[in-house]
N, C-alpha and C positions, 0 to 999 in steps of 0.2 A: 170799525172802531175796535181797538184792542181792549180785552177784558182786563180788569184790575182787581186786586184783592180788596174787598170792601166789608169783610166780615167772615163769619164761618162759612166754609165751603166743604162740600163732600169731596174727598179724595177717593178715586176708584182705582183698584189694582186688579189686573186681569192677566191670567196665565196665557202665554202664547207658546204653543208646542214647538219642538224643533222642526227645522226644515232641512233640505239638502245643503243649505248654505249657512244657516245660523242655528245655534243651540237653543235650548229652551230659555225663555226669558219672561219678564213681567213688564207689562205696559202700565204706567202710572199716569193719571191725568186728573185735572181739576178744571173748574169753570174759569179759573184765573187765566186760561189761555196757554198754559204750559203743559208739557207732557215729557216724560222720560221713559226710556226702556232700560231695564236693569237685568243683567244676566242672572240666570237661575243658579243658586248655590246648592249643589247636591249634598252638602254636609248638613243642610237644614231641612226641617220638615216643611210642608207646604205653608202652614200658617205663619211660621217664622220667616219664610221667604217673602211673603206678602208684607209682613210687618217691617222687615229690613228695607224693602223697596219703598214703602211709604216713608220711612225715616230718611232715605236718600233723597226722595222727592222734596220733603220738607226742608232739607238742608240746601237744596238747589234754590228754593224760593226764599230761604231765610226765615222760615216759619219754625220757631223752636217750641211751640206749644205742645203740651201733652196731648195725646190723641186716644180715642177709643174706636174700636172697629168691630165689624161682624162680617161673616160670610153670607152670601146669598145662595139660593138653591142652584144657580148655574156655575158656581165656583168662583165668581167674582167677589172680591172683598170691598167693602166701603169703610171709610174712616172719616171721622170728624175731629178737628182739633178742639180741645176744651177751652 
């Protein structure tokens, strides 16, 4: 069964370091069953990279709500749409 958006969900952004084949990137996912990977923007600081990745994810799903977020101890960020 495919998950659907039924209310507020946590959006999680996680940094993925560079490999021999791919540059640094951020993985963004939610329980809605969707996930995207966004390239790291070296012109931005880490918090802004996570915020921009979250915004891109929201646009993919058509979620235009304002969001609030916080970082966890392991470097992962979590976001909730207001």
